[in-house]
C-alpha positions as a Markdown table, in Angstrom:
| # | Residue | x | y | z |
|---|---|---|---|---|
| 1 | Met | -1.7 | -20.0 | -13.5 |
| 2 | Lys | -5.3 | -18.2 | -13.8 |
| 3 | Asn | -6.1 | -14.5 | -12.4 |
| 4 | Val | -2.5 | -13.5 | -12.6 |
| 5 | Asn | -2.6 | -9.7 | -13.0 |
| 6 | Ile | -0.6 | -6.9 | -11.7 |
| 7 | Gly | -2.8 | -5.9 | -8.8 |
| 8 | Ile | -2.0 | -9.5 | -7.1 |
| 9 | Val | 1.8 | -9.3 | -8.3 |
| 10 | Asn | 2.2 | -6.3 | -6.8 |
| 11 | Leu | 0.6 | -7.5 | -3.5 |
| 12 | Val | 3.0 | -10.6 | -3.5 |
| 13 | Val | 6.2 | -8.3 | -4.3 |
| 14 | Ser | 5.3 | -5.6 | -1.8 |
| 15 | Asn | 4.8 | -7.8 | 1.1 |
| 16 | Lys | 8.2 | -10.2 | 0.3 |
| 17 | Leu | 9.9 | -6.5 | 0.9 |
| 18 | Arg | 8.0 | -5.6 | 4.2 |
| 19 | Asp | 9.1 | -9.2 | 5.3 |
| 20 | Ser | 12.4 | -9.1 | 4.4 |
| 21 | Tyr | 12.7 | -6.0 | 6.3 |
| 22 | Phe | 11.0 | -7.4 | 9.6 |
| 23 | Lys | 13.3 | -10.4 | 9.3 |
| 24 | Asn | 16.3 | -8.2 | 8.2 |
| 25 | Glu | 17.0 | -11.2 | 5.5 |
| 26 | Met | 17.4 | -10.8 | 1.8 |
| 27 | Val | 16.5 | -7.1 | 1.6 |
| 28 | Thr | 19.1 | -6.3 | -1.4 |
| 29 | Glu | 17.0 | -9.2 | -3.2 |
| 30 | Ser | 13.4 | -7.9 | -2.2 |
| 31 | Lys | 14.2 | -4.7 | -3.8 |
| 32 | Glu | 15.9 | -5.8 | -7.0 |
| 33 | Glu | 12.5 | -7.8 | -7.6 |
| 34 | Ile | 10.9 | -4.8 | -7.2 |
| 35 | Asn | 12.7 | -2.8 | -9.3 |
| 36 | Glu | 12.4 | -5.9 | -12.1 |
| 37 | Leu | 8.7 | -5.7 | -11.6 |
| 38 | Leu | 8.6 | -1.6 | -12.5 |
| 39 | Asn | 10.7 | -2.6 | -15.7 |
| 40 | Val | 8.5 | -5.2 | -16.6 |
| 41 | Val | 5.6 | -2.8 | -16.2 |
| 42 | Lys | 7.4 | 0.0 | -17.9 |
| 43 | Thr | 8.0 | -1.8 | -21.1 |
| 44 | Ser | 4.1 | -2.9 | -21.6 |
| 45 | Pro | 1.4 | -0.7 | -22.1 |
| 46 | Val | -0.9 | -3.3 | -21.4 |
| 47 | Leu | 0.4 | -3.8 | -17.6 |
| 48 | Gln | 0.8 | -0.1 | -17.5 |
| 49 | Leu | -2.9 | 0.5 | -18.3 |
| 50 | Glu | -3.7 | -2.6 | -16.0 |
| 51 | Phe | -1.8 | -1.0 | -13.3 |
| 52 | Lys | -3.5 | 2.2 | -13.6 |
| 53 | Val | -7.3 | 0.6 | -13.5 |
| 54 | Phe | -6.3 | -1.1 | -10.6 |
| 55 | Asn | -4.9 | 1.6 | -8.6 |
| 56 | Asn | -7.7 | 3.7 | -9.7 |
| 57 | Ile | -10.8 | 1.3 | -8.8 |
| 58 | Gly | -8.7 | 0.6 | -5.8 |
| 59 | Gly | -8.3 | 3.6 | -3.9 |
| 60 | Lys | -11.7 | 5.3 | -5.3 |
| 61 | Cys | -14.7 | 6.2 | -3.1 |
| 62 | Ile | -17.9 | 7.2 | -4.9 |
| 63 | Glu | -20.8 | 6.6 | -2.7 |
| 64 | Asn | -23.3 | 7.4 | -5.4 |
| 65 | Glu | -24.3 | 4.1 | -7.0 |
| 66 | Leu | -24.8 | 5.5 | -10.6 |
| 67 | Leu | -21.9 | 7.5 | -10.6 |
| 68 | Ala | -19.8 | 4.6 | -9.2 |
| 69 | Lys | -21.2 | 2.3 | -11.8 |
| 70 | Asp | -20.1 | 4.7 | -14.6 |
| 71 | Tyr | -16.6 | 5.1 | -13.3 |
| 72 | Ile | -16.1 | 1.3 | -13.1 |
| 73 | Asp | -17.7 | 1.1 | -16.6 |
| 74 | Glu | -15.1 | 3.8 | -18.3 |
| 75 | His | -12.1 | 2.2 | -16.8 |
| 76 | Ile | -12.7 | -1.3 | -18.1 |
| 77 | Lys | -13.9 | 0.4 | -21.6 |
| 78 | Leu | -10.1 | 0.9 | -21.6 |
| 79 | Phe | -9.4 | -2.5 | -22.3 |
| 80 | Glu | -11.5 | -3.0 | -25.5 |
| 81 | Ile | -8.7 | -2.0 | -27.5 |
| 82 | Tyr | -6.8 | -5.4 | -26.7 |
| 83 | Thr | -7.6 | -9.1 | -26.7 |
| 84 | Ile | -8.0 | -11.4 | -24.1 |
| 85 | Glu | -4.8 | -13.1 | -25.7 |
| 86 | Glu | -2.9 | -10.0 | -26.0 |
| 87 | Ile | -3.5 | -9.3 | -22.2 |
| 88 | Asp | -2.7 | -12.7 | -21.1 |
| 89 | Ala | 0.4 | -12.7 | -23.3 |
| 90 | Glu | 1.8 | -9.8 | -20.9 |
| 91 | Arg | 0.2 | -10.8 | -17.9 |
| 92 | Ala | 2.5 | -14.0 | -18.6 |
| 93 | Lys | 5.8 | -11.6 | -18.2 |
| 94 | Leu | 4.5 | -11.7 | -14.5 |
| 95 | Lys | 4.4 | -15.2 | -13.8 |
| 96 | Gln | 8.6 | -14.7 | -12.7 |
| 97 | Phe | 7.5 | -13.2 | -9.7 |
| 98 | Ile | 4.8 | -15.6 | -8.0 |
| 99 | Gly | 6.4 | -18.8 | -9.0 |
| 100 | Glu | 3.9 | -21.8 | -9.7 |
| 101 | Ser | 0.9 | -20.7 | -7.0 |
| 102 | Ile | -0.2 | -17.3 | -5.4 |
| 103 | Pro | 0.5 | -17.4 | -1.4 |
| 104 | Leu | -2.4 | -17.7 | 0.7 |
| 105 | Phe | -3.0 | -14.0 | 2.3 |
| 106 | Tyr | -4.0 | -14.5 | 6.0 |
| 107 | Asp | -4.0 | -10.5 | 7.0 |
| 108 | Lys | -7.6 | -9.2 | 6.5 |
| 109 | Ala | -6.7 | -6.1 | 4.2 |
| 110 | Asp | -4.4 | -8.2 | 2.2 |
| 111 | Ser | -7.2 | -10.8 | 1.4 |
| 112 | Asp | -9.7 | -7.9 | 0.7 |
| 113 | Arg | -7.1 | -6.5 | -2.0 |
| 114 | Phe | -6.7 | -10.0 | -3.3 |
| 115 | Asn | -10.0 | -10.4 | -3.8 |
| 116 | Leu | -10.8 | -7.0 | -5.3 |
| 117 | Tyr | -8.1 | -7.6 | -7.8 |
| 118 | Gln | -9.8 | -11.4 | -9.0 |
| 119 | Ala | -13.1 | -9.5 | -9.2 |
| 120 | Ile | -11.7 | -6.4 | -11.4 |
| 121 | Asp | -9.8 | -9.2 | -13.4 |
| 122 | Thr | -13.0 | -11.1 | -14.0 |
| 123 | Val | -15.2 | -7.9 | -15.1 |
| 124 | Ile | -12.3 | -7.2 | -17.7 |
| 125 | Asn | -11.9 | -10.4 | -19.2 |
| 126 | Glu | -16.1 | -11.2 | -19.4 |
| 127 | Thr | -16.3 | -8.1 | -20.9 |
| 128 | Leu | -14.0 | -8.9 | -23.9 |
| 129 | Glu | -15.3 | -12.4 | -24.2 |
| 130 | Thr | -17.1 | -13.2 | -27.2 |
| 131 | His | -20.8 | -13.4 | -27.2 |
| 132 | Asn | -21.2 | -17.1 | -26.9 |
| 133 | Asn | -18.5 | -17.4 | -24.0 |
| 134 | Lys | -19.5 | -14.6 | -22.0 |
| 135 | Asp | -20.6 | -15.8 | -18.5 |
| 136 | Ile | -23.2 | -13.1 | -17.3 |
| 137 | Asp | -23.6 | -14.4 | -14.1 |
| 138 | Glu | -19.8 | -14.5 | -13.0 |
| 139 | Met | -19.5 | -10.8 | -14.5 |
| 140 | His | -22.5 | -9.4 | -12.6 |
| 141 | Glu | -21.3 | -11.4 | -8.9 |
| 142 | Ala | -17.7 | -9.5 | -9.9 |
| 143 | Phe | -19.0 | -6.3 | -11.0 |
| 144 | Val | -21.0 | -6.5 | -7.8 |
| 145 | Lys | -18.0 | -6.8 | -5.7 |
| 146 | Val | -15.7 | -4.1 | -7.5 |
| 147 | Leu | -19.1 | -1.7 | -7.0 |
| 148 | Glu | -19.4 | -2.4 | -3.4 |
| 149 | His | -15.4 | -1.5 | -2.7 |
| 150 | Val | -15.8 | 1.7 | -5.0 |
| 151 | Gln | -19.2 | 2.9 | -3.0 |
| 152 | Thr | -16.9 | 2.0 | 0.6 |
| 153 | Pro | -15.8 | 5.3 | 2.5 |
| 154 | Lys | -12.1 | 4.6 | 2.5 |
| 155 | Lys | -11.0 | 6.0 | 5.8 |
| 156 | Ala | -8.6 | 3.2 | 6.5 |
| 157 | Leu | -8.8 | 1.3 | 3.2 |
| 158 | Leu | -6.9 | 4.2 | 1.6 |
| 159 | Glu | -4.1 | 3.4 | 4.0 |
| 160 | Asn | -4.0 | -0.1 | 2.4 |
| 161 | Val | -4.8 | 0.8 | -1.1 |
| 162 | Glu | -2.1 | 3.3 | -2.0 |
| 163 | Ala | -2.4 | 4.4 | -5.7 |
| 164 | Thr | 1.1 | 4.8 | -6.2 |
| 165 | Pro | 3.6 | 2.1 | -7.7 |
| 166 | Ile | 4.6 | -1.0 | -5.9 |
| 167 | Asn | 3.5 | 0.2 | -2.7 |
| 168 | Glu | 5.7 | 2.8 | -2.6 |
| 169 | Glu | 4.4 | 3.6 | 1.1 |
| 170 | Val | 6.3 | 0.8 | 2.6 |
| 171 | Ile | 9.4 | 1.4 | 0.5 |
| 172 | Glu | 10.0 | 4.8 | 1.4 |
| 173 | Ile | 9.6 | 4.5 | 5.2 |
| 174 | Ala | 11.7 | 1.1 | 5.0 |
| 175 | Val | 14.2 | 2.6 | 2.9 |
| 176 | Lys | 14.4 | 6.0 | 4.2 |
| 177 | Lys | 14.4 | 5.6 | 7.6 |
| 178 | Phe | 15.3 | 1.9 | 8.3 |
| 179 | Asn | 18.6 | 1.4 | 6.0 |
| 180 | Glu | 22.0 | 2.8 | 7.1 |
| 181 | Lys | 21.0 | 3.8 | 10.3 |
| 182 | Tyr | 18.9 | 0.5 | 11.4 |
| 183 | Ala | 21.6 | -2.4 | 9.7 |
| 184 | Val | 19.8 | -4.5 | 12.1 |
| 185 | Leu | 16.4 | -3.4 | 13.2 |
| 186 | Glu | 15.4 | -3.7 | 16.7 |
| 187 | Glu | 12.4 | -5.3 | 18.0 |
| 188 | Asp | 10.8 | -1.9 | 18.9 |
| 189 | Asp | 11.8 | -0.5 | 15.6 |
| 190 | Lys | 10.1 | -3.8 | 13.8 |
| 191 | Lys | 7.0 | -3.1 | 15.6 |
| 192 | Leu | 6.8 | 0.6 | 14.8 |
| 193 | Leu | 6.7 | -0.2 | 10.9 |
| 194 | Gln | 4.6 | -3.1 | 11.2 |
| 195 | Thr | 2.0 | -0.5 | 13.1 |
| 196 | Leu | 2.5 | 1.9 | 10.4 |
| 197 | Ile | 1.8 | -0.2 | 7.5 |
| 198 | Lys | -1.4 | -1.6 | 8.9 |
| 199 | Ser | -2.6 | 1.2 | 10.9 |
| 200 | Ser | -5.7 | 3.1 | 10.0 |
| 201 | Val | -6.0 | 7.0 | 9.8 |
| 202 | Asp | -7.6 | 7.0 | 13.2 |
| 203 | Glu | -5.1 | 4.7 | 14.7 |
| 204 | Lys | -2.5 | 6.6 | 13.1 |
| 205 | Gln | -3.7 | 10.0 | 14.5 |
| 206 | Glu | -3.9 | 8.3 | 18.0 |
| 207 | Leu | -0.4 | 7.2 | 18.0 |
| 208 | Leu | 1.1 | 10.3 | 16.8 |
| 209 | Glu | -0.8 | 12.0 | 19.7 |
| 210 | Thr | 0.3 | 9.5 | 22.6 |
| 211 | Leu | 3.8 | 9.9 | 21.4 |
| 212 | Lys | 3.5 | 14.1 | 21.5 |
| 213 | Thr | 2.3 | 13.5 | 24.9 |
| 214 | Glu | 5.4 | 10.9 | 26.0 |
| 215 | Ser | 7.5 | 13.2 | 24.6 |
| 216 | Leu | 6.9 | 16.1 | 25.7 |
| 217 | Ala | 6.6 | 14.6 | 29.2 |
| 218 | Ile | 10.3 | 13.5 | 28.9 |
| 219 | Leu | 11.8 | 16.8 | 27.6 |
| 220 | Glu | 9.8 | 19.0 | 30.2 |
| 221 | Gly | 11.2 | 16.7 | 32.9 |
| 222 | Val | 14.9 | 17.0 | 31.6 |
| 223 | Asn | 16.9 | 19.2 | 33.9 |
| 224 | Glu | 20.0 | 20.2 | 31.8 |
| 225 | Glu | 22.2 | 23.2 | 31.9 |
| 226 | Asn | 21.1 | 26.8 | 30.5 |
| 227 | Ser | 23.3 | 26.1 | 27.1 |
| 228 | Thr | 20.8 | 23.6 | 26.3 |
| 229 | Gln | 17.5 | 24.9 | 27.8 |
| 230 | Leu | 16.9 | 26.9 | 24.2 |
| 231 | Ser | 16.8 | 23.8 | 21.8 |
| 232 | Ile | 14.6 | 21.8 | 24.4 |
| 233 | Ala | 12.3 | 24.8 | 24.4 |
| 234 | Lys | 12.5 | 24.8 | 20.5 |
| 235 | Ala | 11.9 | 20.9 | 20.2 |
| 236 | Ile | 8.9 | 21.2 | 23.0 |
| 237 | Gln | 7.2 | 23.9 | 20.8 |
| 238 | Lys | 7.6 | 22.2 | 17.6 |
| 239 | Ile | 6.2 | 19.1 | 19.3 |
| 240 | Lys | 3.0 | 21.0 | 20.4 |
| 241 | Glu | 2.9 | 22.4 | 17.0 |
| 242 | Met | 2.8 | 19.3 | 15.5 |
| 243 | Val | -0.8 | 18.3 | 13.9 |
| 244 | Tyr | -1.9 | 15.0 | 11.7 |
| 245 | Asn | -0.9 | 15.3 | 8.6 |
| 246 | Gln | -1.3 | 12.5 | 5.9 |
| 247 | Glu | 1.5 | 13.2 | 4.1 |
| 248 | Thr | 3.7 | 13.5 | 6.8 |
| 249 | Val | 2.5 | 11.7 | 9.5 |
| 250 | Asn | 4.8 | 8.3 | 9.0 |
| 251 | Asp | 7.7 | 11.0 | 9.4 |
| 252 | Asp | 6.3 | 12.6 | 12.3 |
| 253 | Ile | 5.8 | 9.4 | 14.0 |
| 254 | Ile | 8.9 | 7.8 | 13.5 |
| 255 | Gly | 10.8 | 11.1 | 14.3 |
| 256 | Leu | 8.9 | 11.3 | 17.7 |
| 257 | His | 9.6 | 7.4 | 18.1 |
| 258 | Asp | 13.4 | 7.9 | 17.6 |
| 259 | Leu | 13.4 | 11.0 | 20.1 |
| 260 | Lys | 12.1 | 9.0 | 22.8 |
| 261 | Lys | 14.6 | 6.3 | 22.2 |
| 262 | Gly | 17.3 | 8.9 | 22.5 |
| 263 | Leu | 15.7 | 10.6 | 25.6 |
| 264 | Leu | 15.3 | 7.7 | 27.5 |
């Protein structure tokens, strides 16, 4: 199979885990596959390098063209200590996670990432090819695609290309918030998880503000005994002080979602 690389395999395996949580099917098997992939990468210097390069380029934004070109070149040069044959031999270890064919990606974000990984792959391979076998046109076209990605302001794109192993944000959300507590996910929980995975920074910020407003409206309308008024007041104050933070926004949104469910 052509163009099997850690970026594409990471995308496929991460999507399997995400889908397994949505459908509440084969969750254990999907998590085990993630761990197997991590173990394969950890034992291969080539795959570790590839993983680092794909993540760095995927999540970088440098609008200056000369600086962006230099950034890409410096990462590609890291592969010069290996031959194409050595890289292919290590990549062969990844085929067990995909099978005979690469799944189609209908989601635009996944499709864009797939195309980016293919382009990086092409630049690496053509750079290492012998002089007579280089396809300059193909390498140039692929380099332009990578360059355009690096020069594009990320905003929402960074939400979809995390520079952490095996789409760690998805795993953290799924495992941390929807494991023992939600043995069987309710439909609104599934929708929230889907929203968090797919939303841009602006969309998450808007969702956070919406949930804050709705939660405050419910809390301020609660007519409880005096003994509980203090705790309600503290909850209201905490929500009012809540601001968008990229590191905590997923937990904040899930917490407000759970609070609303508990109050309604």
